[in-house]
Each structure stands twice: as structure tokens, then as C-alpha cells.
C-alpha positions as CSV (number, residue, x, y, z in Angstrom):
1,L,-12.4,33.6,4.6
2,G,-14.9,33.0,7.4
3,K,-15.0,34.1,11.0
4,G,-12.1,33.1,13.3
5,G,-9.8,32.5,10.3
6,F,-11.8,29.5,9.0
7,V,-11.1,28.9,5.2
8,T,-12.6,26.3,2.9
9,S,-11.7,25.6,-0.7
10,I,-11.4,23.1,-3.6
11,I,-8.1,22.7,-5.4
12,T,-7.5,20.9,-8.7
13,G,-4.2,20.0,-10.2
14,G,-0.7,19.8,-8.8
15,T,1.9,17.2,-7.9
16,I,2.9,15.5,-4.6
17,L,6.5,14.2,-4.3
18,L,7.5,11.9,-1.4
19,K,10.8,10.1,-1.1
20,Q,10.6,6.4,-1.9
21,W,7.0,6.8,-3.3
22,P,5.8,7.2,-6.9
23,E,4.9,10.6,-8.1
24,M,1.3,11.5,-7.2
25,R,-0.9,14.0,-9.2
26,V,-3.7,15.8,-7.6
27,D,-7.0,15.5,-9.3
28,E,-9.0,17.3,-6.7
29,I,-8.7,18.3,-3.0
30,N,-11.7,19.5,-0.9
31,W,-10.3,21.1,2.2
32,S,-10.9,23.5,5.1
33,M,-8.6,25.3,7.5
34,N,-9.1,26.7,10.9
35,G,-6.0,28.5,12.1
36,R,-3.1,26.0,11.5
37,H,-5.4,23.0,11.5
38,L,-6.0,21.6,8.0
39,E,-9.0,19.3,7.4
40,I,-8.9,17.3,4.1
41,I,-12.6,16.6,3.5
42,G,-11.9,14.5,0.5
43,A,-9.2,14.2,-2.2
44,L,-8.5,12.1,-5.3
45,L,-4.8,11.4,-6.1
46,L,-3.6,9.8,-9.3
47,F,-0.5,7.5,-9.7
48,G,1.5,6.6,-12.9
49,S,-0.6,7.1,-16.0
50,G,-3.6,8.0,-13.9
51,D,-5.1,4.5,-13.9
52,A,-4.2,4.1,-10.2
53,K,-6.4,6.3,-7.9
54,A,-6.4,6.9,-4.2
55,E,-9.2,8.5,-2.2
56,V,-7.9,10.4,0.8
57,S,-9.3,12.2,3.8
58,G,-7.9,13.3,7.1
59,N,-6.2,16.2,8.8
60,A,-2.9,17.9,9.5
61,D,-1.5,20.4,12.0
62,L,0.6,22.9,9.9
63,V,3.1,23.7,12.6
64,R,6.7,22.7,13.3
65,D,6.7,18.9,14.0
66,G,2.9,18.9,13.5
67,N,1.2,15.6,12.6
68,L,-0.4,14.4,9.4
69,D,-3.1,11.7,9.7
70,L,-4.9,10.4,6.6
71,K,-7.2,7.6,5.6
72,V,-6.5,6.1,2.2
73,T,-8.6,3.9,0.0
74,I,-7.3,2.3,-3.2
75,H,-9.8,0.5,-5.4
76,S,-8.9,-2.5,-7.7
77,T,-5.6,-1.1,-9.0
78,L,-3.0,-3.1,-10.9
79,L,0.0,-3.8,-8.6
80,K,2.5,-2.8,-11.3
81,L,1.2,0.8,-11.0
82,L,2.0,0.8,-7.3
83,L,5.3,-1.3,-7.1
84,P,8.8,-0.5,-8.4
85,A,9.6,-1.9,-11.8
86,A,11.8,-4.7,-10.3
87,W,8.7,-6.3,-8.9
88,H,6.5,-6.2,-12.0
89,E,7.5,-9.7,-13.1
90,R,7.3,-11.2,-9.6
91,I,3.8,-10.3,-8.5
92,A,0.7,-9.3,-10.3
93,G,-3.0,-8.8,-9.6
94,L,-5.6,-6.1,-8.6
95,F,-4.8,-4.4,-5.3
96,T,-7.5,-3.0,-3.0
97,A,-7.1,-1.4,0.4
98,K,-9.9,0.4,2.3
99,D,-9.3,3.0,4.9
100,A,-5.6,2.4,5.3
101,S,-3.8,4.7,7.7
102,F,-1.0,7.1,6.6
103,R,0.7,8.9,9.4
104,S,3.6,11.3,9.2
105,S,4.8,14.6,10.6
106,F,6.6,17.8,9.6
107,G,10.1,18.4,10.8
108,S,11.6,15.9,13.3
109,G,8.3,14.3,14.4
110,V,7.2,10.7,14.0
111,E,8.4,8.7,11.0
112,R,6.1,8.1,8.0
113,K,4.0,5.0,8.4
114,F,1.5,3.5,6.0
115,E,-0.6,0.5,7.0
116,G,-3.9,-1.3,6.5
117,D,-5.7,-4.4,5.4
118,F,-5.5,-5.4,1.8
119,A,-6.7,-7.9,-0.8
120,V,-5.2,-8.8,-4.2
121,E,-7.6,-10.4,-6.7
122,G,-6.1,-12.7,-9.3
123,C,-2.8,-12.7,-7.5
124,V,0.2,-14.3,-9.4
125,L,3.6,-14.9,-7.7
126,R,6.6,-16.0,-9.7
127,G,10.4,-15.9,-9.3
128,L,10.3,-15.1,-5.6
129,P,12.8,-17.1,-3.3
130,F,10.1,-18.4,-1.0
131,V,8.0,-19.6,-4.0
132,N,10.9,-21.5,-5.5
133,K,11.7,-23.0,-2.1
134,L,8.1,-24.1,-1.7
135,A,8.0,-25.8,-5.0
136,I,11.2,-27.7,-4.2
137,A,10.1,-28.6,-0.6
138,L,6.7,-30.0,-1.8
139,Q,8.2,-31.5,-4.9
140,R,5.7,-29.6,-7.0
141,P,7.5,-27.9,-9.9
142,D,4.1,-26.4,-10.9
143,F,4.2,-24.3,-7.7
144,S,7.1,-22.2,-9.0
145,L,4.3,-20.0,-10.4
146,L,1.5,-19.6,-7.9
147,E,-1.9,-18.2,-8.7
148,F,-4.5,-17.3,-6.0
149,P,-8.0,-16.1,-6.8
150,R,-7.6,-13.9,-3.7
151,L,-4.7,-13.1,-1.4
152,T,-5.3,-11.1,1.8
153,G,-3.3,-9.7,4.6
154,H,-2.2,-6.6,6.5
155,F,0.7,-4.3,5.3
156,T,2.9,-1.9,7.2
157,W,5.4,0.3,5.5
158,S,7.9,2.8,6.8
159,P,11.2,4.2,5.3
160,S,13.4,2.7,8.0
161,T,11.9,-0.8,8.1
162,G,10.6,-1.3,4.6
163,L,7.4,-3.4,4.0
164,E,6.0,-6.0,6.3
165,I,3.0,-8.2,5.4
166,T,1.4,-10.1,8.2
167,S,-1.7,-12.3,8.4
168,L,-1.0,-13.3,4.8
169,A,-3.6,-15.8,3.6
170,G,-4.4,-17.4,0.2
171,D,-6.2,-20.5,-1.0
172,K,-5.4,-22.0,-4.4
173,E,-8.6,-23.8,-5.3
174,D,-8.2,-26.2,-2.3
175,V,-4.9,-27.4,-3.8
176,L,-2.6,-25.1,-1.7
177,R,-3.2,-22.9,1.3
178,L,-0.6,-20.3,2.2
179,A,-0.3,-18.3,5.4
180,G,2.4,-16.3,7.3
181,T,4.5,-13.1,7.1
182,V,6.7,-11.6,4.5
183,K,9.2,-8.7,4.9
184,V,10.9,-6.6,2.2
185,N,13.6,-4.3,3.6
186,G,14.8,-1.1,2.0
187,A,17.3,-2.9,-0.2
188,G,14.6,-5.1,-1.6
189,V,15.7,-8.3,0.2
190,V,12.8,-10.6,0.9
191,S,12.4,-12.7,4.1
192,G,9.7,-14.1,6.3
193,R,8.0,-17.2,7.6
194,L,5.3,-18.9,5.6
195,K,3.2,-22.0,6.2
196,A,1.9,-24.0,3.3
197,S,-0.3,-27.0,3.1
198,A,-0.9,-28.9,-0.2
199,S,-3.3,-31.6,-1.2
200,E,-2.3,-34.4,-3.4
């Protein structure tokens, strides 16, 4: 305990539970506190079996309706470790997001919101309604399973609206280009608007 109520410490171990999110285990948190203001200097959180890792930093005001503001980086993690089981056969690849923003509050403050730019390396899409429609519209049965070396975009998630992906872009070896938006509501229903161009 320093002057003026300033505290600094390192914590290892523990579990974080958030509704609609997978269980997260704390590997280490390096933090300091001045009064009711918590500064997370750096933290490492583990998902699933521990193969999925998130680096976190930020701050929180530990008062009624106080805000939590974090930066989250996820490095080359299998999507199946981040997504519900129902999606494991629909989309695959290695997910990366750098300095994504997670904002929330305690009590009745602002709703949780997680957003940032992302990339999926070796992305495979199959069994999704828009993928099947695309294959039919272009008369390309082989497009019912799409593989992109790299798929990029911007994601925004909140409990009330679900997941929205904007600025989606992928290029399948100059054979197919995909761009647009995709939404997945809380019930798992997929919608959106995509533009595809295919070469012969």
C-alpha cells in the first residue's frame, strides 16, 4: 500500500464468468489501484483448453455504474475455441484481432460492447445460407464450400444486437471476391448483404 491509497499487485489464477461468453481463466493480471480506479497494466486470459489466449489492458472505475474500458488482443487462435459448438462445422480458420475494444459498466450503466478489426487466416465457410445461395446464383456448386487464404473485416458484438461484421473482404485466389456485411442475432439467425464477383 503506497501513499494516497495507491496499490499495485500481480494476481495469478482465477476464473472470469460473463453471460453469453465462454469461461475465461486468469493466467496472470498485473494491476494497480488508486482509490476506486483500477488500472490493468497487463493481463493474460485463457479460453477453453488454454490454447486460446487474450492479452488485455485497460482500466475500470469500481463504483456504482462505473465503466470498464479494455483493449484486447487475440493472436492466431482457432475459431472453434471462440465460437459456440453450433458454428464449428460452418466456419474455421485462425482468428486474430489486435487492440479490439471491450467496454462495459457495473450496475445499470452502458451495455457491454466488444468491437475491433480482425483477420481470419485459412478461412473455410460451409453450410451457411449465404454460401449456398451464392453457389446457386453463380451456378458454381464448388462454391458451396468456400476457402479464403485471408478474410478481414470489423466486428461489433453486444448482448442485445448480437454480432455484426462489416467491411468484410476476402479474395479466393482471384477466382472469387467477397465483400459486404453479415449479422448474427442472439438466436443465431444469419442475415446480411454480400457482394460477390467470380471469374470464369
